[in-house]
N, C-alpha and C positions, 0 to 999 in steps of 0.2 A: 504494500500500500504506500501511498505518498504521504508527505508531511501534511497535506491538507485533509487527510482522512479524519473522521471523528473517532477518537481513540477512547475505547471503554476498557478499563482495567478492573478485573474482578479478583479479589483475594480468595484463595481456597486453601484449606488445610485438610481437605478430604472429610471433614466432619459433615453430618447431615445438614446442618444449617448453612455451611459454606456451599454445599451442593445446591441448596435452594437458591443461594445467591448466584451461582453459575446459571441455573435455569432462568432466573430473572434476567440476567445479562444477555443470555442467548435470545430470549423472547424479545427483549428490547432491540437487539441488533437486527433481528429478522424484520422489524417494523421500520427501521431507519431507511429513509429515501436518499441518503447521501452515502458516499464511500465511507467505510468504517473499518476499524480494526478492533478485534477483541483479544485481549491478553489475559490469560489466566495465570495469576502469580501464586506460586507455592513457595513459602518462606520457611527455612530451617534456621531457627534462632539458637545458637550454641552459647554455652557458658563462656565467659571471657577466658582467654589463655593465661592472663595474669590475674592472680587473686590477691587482694590486699591482706588476706590471712594465709601466710605461706603454707601451712600444713593442710589447707583445704584445696589447694591447687590440684593435687592428684585426684581428689574426689570429683572436681569439676571436669577434668579431662576424661575420667572414666565414664562420667555421666554423659559426656558428649558422644561417646561411642554408642551408647544406647539410644540417644536422641537421633543420631545419624542413621542407625539401623531402622528405627521406627519410621523415620522420614522416608527412607528408601522404599519401604513397604507401602506407606501412604501415597507416595508419588506414583508408584506403579498402579495402585488401585485407582487413583485419580485419572491417570491416563486411560485406563479401561473404562471408567465412567464417562469420560469425554468423547469416546468413540461414537456414542449415540448421536453426537452433533456433527460428525463428519458429513459433509455434503449439505448440511443445514445452514451453517454459518462458517466463515473462515475464522479460525482462532489459532493462537499459538500459546504454548505452555512455556512459562519462564520459571525456572527454579533458582532461588537465591539462597545462599548459605552465608551467614554472617555471625559475628560475635556480639550481638546486641539484642534488644527487644524487637519483637515483630513490628510494632507500630512505627517506630522510626525507620525501619527498613522499608516498609510500604510507603511511607511518606516520601522518602528519598527517591524511590523508584518511580512513583507517580509524577513527581516533579521532573525528574530526569527525562521521562517519556512524554512530558507535556500532555498528560491525560486530560480529556474533556469531561469524563465522568468516572467516578470511582465507586465500585459496588462491593459491599462487604456484608457478611451475615452477622447476626447478633444472637447470642444465646439468651439474652434478656436476664442475665444474672443480676441480682440485687443484694443489698445488705452486705453481710459478712463475706459471702461468696465473691461479690464484686470487689470488695476491699482486698481480699487475699489474692484472687486470680487476676485482678485488673480487668480492663476492657479494651481490647484492641480496637473494636469498632468506635468506642467513645474517643479514644486517642485520635483515630483517623478523622472523625467528625470535626475535631478542633484543630487539627494540624495539616491535613491534606488540603492543598490550596484550590482544587477544583471542586465542583459539586460532588457530594457524597450521598449515595443511596444506601440505607441500611435495610437489609432484608431480615425481617424478624423470623424467629423459629416457627411461628405458626403460619407462615406464608404457604399457601397451597399452590405448589408449582404445577399441578395438573390442571388448574383452572386456566383456560386459555381465553384471551381477549382478542377480538378481531378488529 
């Protein structure tokens, strides 16, 4: 696609709610009357290589091995899930591995790619769960510079609008 294409970026971690976000983005792209690009971004956020507490560094590095193994499996499952959209819309899968939180990685990528629209799913965590786990979608709402669509967990991706 060209630089004048309408660029939609959707974040996916292969969770059920991120799959709903992908469905939403695909449905939207099918309706666009302008040239467009759909980028499905899969992020692997690893623990920092340098730990301020020296004896915990080995724990972080060993945890990264588990994170990478899980991510490899999730990415392959995501690729399988996306096959249903082959021939429906043109898309590309982008996988990013970095040593920081998912939110800033997505923010940087969306800015670098000059996204016109950013789509992300939300598990609708609240209270203590949100405090402990954080909220990538909330981070993106406040930091990604283009419009952000948040697809909620109760979104019915099988309901089609014409």
